[in-house]
matplotlib code that plots the C-alpha trace (Angstrom):
import matplotlib.pyplot as plt

x = [0.0, 2.9, 0.6, -2.1, 0.3, 1.5, -2.1, -2.9, 0.1, -1.2, -4.6, -3.1, -1.1, -4.1, -6.1, -3.5, -3.4, -7.2, -7.1, -4.6, -6.6, -9.8, -8.1, -6.8, -10.3, -11.8, -9.0, -9.5, -13.3, -12.8, -10.3, -12.4, -15.3, -13.0, -11.3, -14.7, -15.9, -12.7, -12.9, -16.6, -16.0, -13.3, -15.3, -17.6, -14.7, -12.6, -15.5, -16.3, -12.7, -12.5, -15.7, -14.6, -11.1, -12.8, -15.1, -12.1, -10.4, -13.1, -14.1, -10.7, -9.1, -6.7, -4.7, -3.5, -2.0, 1.0, -1.2, -3.6, -0.9, -0.4, 3.3, 5.0, 7.5, 7.5, 7.3, 4.5, 4.5, 2.6, 1.7, 1.3, -0.7, -0.5, -0.4, 2.5, 1.4, 0.1, -2.6, -5.2, -6.1, -5.5, -5.9, -2.2, -1.9, -4.8, -3.6, 0.0, -1.3, -3.2, -0.1, 2.0, -0.4, -0.2, 3.6, 3.5, 1.2, 3.6, 6.6, 4.8, 4.4, 8.1, 7.2, 8.9, 7.6, 8.6, 6.9, 6.4, 5.6, 3.2, 3.3, 5.9, 4.3, 4.3, 7.9, 9.1, 7.3, 8.7, 12.2, 11.9, 10.6, 13.3, 11.0, 12.6, 11.2, 11.6, 10.4, 8.6, 6.6, 6.0, 4.7, 1.7, -0.1, -3.9, -4.5, -3.4, -1.6, -1.6, 1.6, 3.4, 2.0, 2.8, 6.6, 6.9, 4.0, 5.6, 8.6, 6.5, 4.5, 7.7, 8.8, 5.5, 5.7, 9.3, 8.0, 9.8, 6.4, 3.5, 1.0, 0.6, -1.6, -2.6, -3.0, -5.0, -7.8, -11.2, -13.6, -16.9, -18.3, -16.9, -16.8, -15.6, -12.7, -11.8, -8.2, -8.1, -5.6, -6.9, -5.3, -4.3, -2.5, -3.1, -6.6, -8.7, -10.5, -13.0, -13.8, -14.3, -16.7, -18.6, -18.9, -20.1, -22.6, -23.9, -24.3, -26.4, -26.0, -24.9, -21.3, -19.3, -17.9, -15.9, -14.7, -11.1, -9.5, -6.7, -6.3, -7.0, -3.4, -3.2, -6.6, -6.2, -2.7, -3.9, -7.0, -5.2, -2.7, -5.7, -7.1, -4.0, -3.7, -7.3, -7.2, -4.0, -5.4, -8.7, -6.9, -4.9, -8.0, -9.9, -6.9, -6.8, -10.6, -10.1, -7.1, -9.0, -12.1, -9.9, -8.0, -11.2, -12.6, -9.3, -8.9, -12.5, -11.8, -8.6, -10.5, -13.2, -10.6, -8.8, -12.0, -12.5, -8.9, -9.4, -12.6, -10.8, -7.8, -10.1, -11.9, -8.6, -7.4, -10.6, -10.4, -6.7, -7.5, -10.4, -8.2, -5.5, -8.1, -9.6, -6.1, -5.3, -8.6, -8.0, -4.5, -6.0, -8.7, -6.2, -3.9, -6.8, -7.9, -4.4, -4.2]
y = [0.0, 2.3, 4.2, 4.5, 5.9, 8.5, 9.6, 9.9, 12.2, 14.4, 14.5, 15.6, 18.3, 19.7, 19.7, 21.8, 24.2, 24.4, 25.4, 28.2, 29.6, 29.4, 31.3, 33.9, 34.3, 35.0, 37.5, 39.3, 39.4, 41.1, 43.6, 44.2, 45.7, 48.2, 49.1, 49.7, 51.9, 53.9, 54.3, 55.3, 57.8, 59.5, 59.7, 62.7, 64.9, 64.0, 64.7, 68.0, 69.2, 68.1, 70.1, 73.3, 73.1, 72.8, 75.8, 77.9, 77.3, 79.3, 81.7, 83.4, 83.5, 86.3, 83.9, 80.6, 78.2, 76.1, 73.0, 74.4, 75.4, 73.2, 72.4, 71.6, 69.0, 65.6, 63.7, 62.5, 61.4, 58.4, 57.7, 53.9, 52.4, 48.7, 46.3, 45.2, 41.6, 39.1, 36.4, 38.9, 37.5, 39.5, 42.9, 44.1, 42.4, 44.3, 47.8, 47.1, 45.8, 49.0, 51.0, 49.0, 50.0, 53.6, 53.5, 52.0, 54.7, 57.4, 55.7, 55.8, 59.6, 60.0, 60.9, 59.5, 58.6, 59.0, 57.2, 57.0, 53.6, 53.1, 49.3, 46.6, 45.0, 48.2, 49.0, 45.5, 45.8, 49.3, 48.2, 45.2, 47.2, 49.9, 52.9, 55.7, 55.6, 59.0, 57.8, 54.9, 54.0, 50.5, 48.7, 50.9, 48.3, 48.1, 51.8, 54.6, 57.5, 60.9, 62.0, 59.1, 59.7, 63.4, 63.0, 60.8, 62.6, 66.0, 64.9, 64.5, 67.7, 69.7, 68.2, 69.3, 72.8, 73.2, 72.2, 68.9, 67.0, 68.0, 65.9, 63.7, 60.6, 58.4, 54.7, 52.6, 50.0, 51.5, 49.6, 48.9, 46.1, 43.0, 41.0, 43.7, 46.1, 48.4, 49.5, 53.3, 55.7, 59.2, 62.6, 64.4, 67.4, 69.8, 70.1, 68.6, 71.1, 68.3, 68.1, 71.9, 71.7, 68.9, 70.7, 73.9, 72.0, 70.2, 73.5, 75.0, 78.3, 80.3, 81.1, 80.8, 83.7, 83.6, 86.1, 85.4, 86.2, 87.2, 86.9, 84.5, 83.1, 82.1, 80.4, 78.7, 77.4, 75.8, 74.4, 72.8, 71.2, 69.7, 68.6, 66.6, 65.1, 64.1, 62.4, 60.5, 59.4, 58.4, 56.4, 54.5, 53.9, 52.6, 50.3, 48.9, 48.1, 46.5, 44.5, 42.9, 42.2, 40.6, 38.6, 37.3, 36.2, 34.6, 32.7, 31.5, 30.2, 28.5, 26.9, 25.6, 24.2, 22.5, 20.8, 19.6, 18.3, 16.5, 14.8, 13.6, 12.3, 10.4, 8.9, 7.8, 6.4, 4.4, 3.0, 2.1, 0.5, -1.5, -2.7, -3.8, -5.7, -7.4, -8.4, -10.0, -11.9, -13.1, -14.4, -16.2, -17.8, -18.9, -20.4, -22.3, -23.6, -24.8, -26.7]
z = [0.0, -0.8, -3.3, -0.6, 1.9, -0.7, -1.4, 2.4, 2.7, -0.2, 1.5, 4.8, 3.0, 1.1, 4.3, 6.1, 3.1, 3.3, 7.0, 6.1, 3.3, 5.3, 8.2, 5.7, 4.2, 7.6, 8.5, 5.1, 5.7, 9.0, 7.6, 4.6, 6.6, 8.3, 5.1, 3.3, 6.2, 6.1, 2.3, 2.3, 5.1, 3.0, -0.2, 0.6, 1.7, -1.4, -3.8, -2.1, -2.3, -5.9, -6.8, -5.0, -6.6, -10.0, -9.3, -8.1, -11.4, -13.2, -10.4, -10.1, -13.6, -12.7, -10.4, -12.0, -9.5, -10.9, -10.5, -13.1, -15.6, -18.6, -19.1, -22.4, -21.1, -22.8, -19.5, -17.3, -13.7, -12.3, -8.7, -8.7, -5.8, -5.3, -2.4, -0.2, -0.1, -2.7, -2.6, -3.7, -7.1, -10.3, -8.6, -8.9, -12.3, -13.7, -12.7, -13.8, -17.1, -17.6, -16.6, -19.2, -22.0, -20.9, -21.0, -24.5, -25.7, -24.3, -25.9, -29.3, -28.8, -27.8, -24.2, -21.1, -17.6, -14.0, -11.2, -7.4, -6.1, -3.1, -2.3, -2.7, -5.8, -7.8, -6.8, -7.9, -11.2, -12.0, -11.2, -13.5, -16.4, -15.9, -15.3, -13.2, -9.6, -7.9, -4.5, -2.9, 0.1, 1.4, 4.5, 5.0, 7.0, 7.1, 7.7, 5.4, 7.1, 5.4, 7.0, 5.4, 2.0, 1.8, 1.6, -1.5, -3.3, -2.7, -4.8, -7.9, -7.2, -6.9, -10.3, -11.8, -10.4, -11.8, -15.2, -15.5, -15.9, -18.1, -16.2, -13.1, -13.0, -10.1, -10.7, -8.2, -8.0, -7.3, -5.1, -6.8, -4.6, -2.9, -6.1, -8.4, -8.4, -11.3, -12.2, -12.7, -14.2, -13.7, -14.2, -11.0, -12.5, -14.1, -12.7, -15.5, -17.8, -18.5, -14.8, -14.6, -17.5, -15.9, -12.7, -14.4, -16.5, -13.4, -11.5, -14.3, -16.0, -12.9, -12.1, -8.9, -7.0, -3.8, -1.2, -0.2, 3.2, 3.3, -0.5, -3.4, -3.8, -0.1, -0.1, -3.5, -2.6, 0.6, -1.0, -3.9, -1.5, 0.4, -3.0, -3.9, -0.4, -0.3, -3.7, -2.9, 0.5, -1.1, -3.8, -1.1, 0.9, -2.1, -3.0, 0.5, 0.5, -2.9, -1.6, 1.3, -0.9, -3.6, -1.0, 0.7, -2.7, -3.7, -0.4, -0.6, -4.1, -2.9, 0.0, -2.3, -4.7, -1.8, -0.8, -4.4, -4.5, -1.2, -2.5, -5.7, -3.7, -1.3, -4.3, -5.8, -2.4, -1.9, -5.4, -4.9, -1.6, -3.0, -5.9, -3.5, -1.4, -4.5, -5.6, -2.2, -2.2, -5.7, -4.7, -1.6, -3.6, -6.3, -3.7, -2.0, -5.4, -6.2, -2.9]

ax = plt.figure().add_subplot(projection="3d")
ax.plot(x, y, z, "-o")
ax.set_aspect("equal")
plt.show()
């Protein structure tokens, strides 16, 4: 029964794997709820700051913040948000595939790219493909902290202000629901004229006018910094919620697959054991008949 012993060993191994994936599924489900609550709590603030910033772009045309200026440089910056850990299905693969297509389109136009990596998976990918990484941030844990995000992002914002970049994009995975997450590459800078047009259209035919204290530059400068910080924080929060959802689904699929494999192995083991018993009985009967 050497074959039977080997199959029993495989069954035991798969059962141990199933216990691990089941535990990881339960941990991910617990973290997912907290991540989703954090992400949903940040959405209203992020959207409101985005709307006000778009309105200010039209309400005060005499002062143009550097974040609203269109630069002529042939280089774009990308803030790439991925996970630190794996075992979350195709989530990282999808956003990195979309980023690769974006890089190819830029190369066809003769433009270059510079990046900031938030997360180990994105950092490893960018190093492998040879794209310059200006700064990186890893080991964020389960909770995004704005003070940790500001430093690396400021490196790219300074490059844009100095005119070294013509645009800044943020790449992350947007949370739709537990079963669906969407890779997104959206323009962060300059403040999108399309977005301004959408906000004006949504507001109707009336315009926006603001009273500034102490003056327009001071207010707009602070507001646009909050705008950038809120969008980056929201992107990281969305990515973390997507990560836990994708990991829970992936671990559930792994647990179900392990159960199927165990069932198949047990069926093979029983068939092998039955064949061995039948063979032994046949040998005994043949021996008795020969006597």
